[in-house]
N, C-alpha and C positions, 0 to 999 in steps of 0.2 A: 471533415469527412474521413472515414476510416480507410486505411489502405487494405489491400486484400488479405494480408496475413492477420491483421488485427480483426478484420471482419469475421474471418474463420474462427479465430480464438474467442471472440465475443459470443459467437453462435454456439461454440462448444461449451463455454461456461454457462450460458443460458440453459442449455440442455442438461448439463450436470446439476445445476441448482434447482431446476424445475420441480416444484412440488415439495421441496424441503425448506423449512423455515428456521431450523436451528442455526443460530448465527455462528457458533463454533464449528459445527460440521461443515457449513458452507465456506467459512473462511479457510478451513484446513484443506478441503478439496480444491478450492479456487487457487490457493497458494501452490499446491502440488502441480496442478495443471499448468499454471503460468511458468513455474520453475522448469517444468519439463519442456515446454514449447518455445520459450524465448531463449535465444542464443546469448551467450556471454553475460549471464547473470549469476551471482553467487549468493543472493539472499532475496527471498520474496515472502512477504507476510504482512501481518496486521498488528497494530497496537490499538488498544481500546482505552477510552477515558474511564478512569476510576479514581474517585477521590481527588479530582482536579489535576491528575497527571496521566500520562500515557503509560499503560502496562502492556507488556508483550503478550500477544495472542498467538494463534497458530501461524507457523512459518515453515519454510524450507531453507536450509542453509546451516551455517555454524551457529552455536549459541549466541544469543543477542543480549543487548542491554535489557535489563528487566524493567526499569522505570525511567521515564524521560519527562522532565518538567516542561510544561507549556512555555514556549519561547526559547527553549534550549535545543541546540542541534538542528538538523534539517527537519526532523519529524515535528519537534516542538514549535519550530518557526512556522511550518506549514499550518499547524493548528492556530497559532496566534494570528497569522495573516489571513487564514481561511482561504488559501489558494494553493494550487498545485505548484510545487517547486521542482524544477529540473536543474540539477547541479552537475556541471561538467567536471569539476574537480573538487571533491569534498574536502581535500586538504587545504584548499583556499577559502573554504566557507567558514566565516567567523563563528566560533563556538561549536564546530563539528565534534560529534562524539564518536570516536573510532571504535565501534563495537567489533568490527572485523578489520584488521589493519590492511588487508589487501584490497578493500573497496576503494574505488577511485571516483565513481560517479553514482548518482542516486536520483530517483524520482519518488516524491511523496505526494499522494493524493489524499486530502482531507475527506473524511466520510461525514457528510452533513445530512442530517435527517430532521425535518420539521424545525429548521433554523438552529439546530444545535449540532456541534461537532461531536460525534460519538467515537471517533478514532481516526486512524490513517491506514492507508494501503501503501506499503513501502517496498521499493525494488532497488537493489544495489547491483553494481557491476564492478569487476576488477579492472575494467578498461576506462580510461579517462574519455569523457565526451561520448560515451556509449549511447546516450539517449538524446533524442531530438523531439521536434514538435509532433511528428507522427506517433512517437511513443507516448507523449503526453496525452494526445487525443485518444489513443487506443487504451491507455491505462485508466483514463477518466471514464471511458465507456465501460470498461470491466468493473470499475468501482460502482458505477451506476447499476449494473446488473446485480451486483452483490446487495446494494441498498434495496433494490426492488424485491429481493428474496426475503427480506425481513418482514415479520408480521406487523400488522397495524399497531400503532402505539408502542413500538419497540423501545425498550430502555435497556442499556447495558447494565447488567446486575452489579450492585455495589460490591 
């Protein structure tokens, strides 16, 4: 169940994406809105699967790692496990990739469409243990709004 602040954010995102099917435009606007509305975050964005690895997509925050192998770091591990990861202390996460050295906690939601992971929705914070179960539920709901905005038979361009 969504808490009130995530319920409002999900509704705002649904309105923002309504009628638009361009995956880049929607990822960019969604990232900007979440970055603006969530407190204590320093990076919000997307990575998309291309050629068997994650490639950075639209985001808000400092420059990011361009490519991440599946199974590597928090993002790649979320893809390999096909599950949302909530990491309280990224420095203690085996294989963490420090794109932004001030990040301390992270949530990564795999984007799965028709049984295939097409990318991830990634949120970082400079505070340890910033994210909890309410955030996981809320961010998964936001990712689902994004996935529903995609056209039928969507495939990430190669």
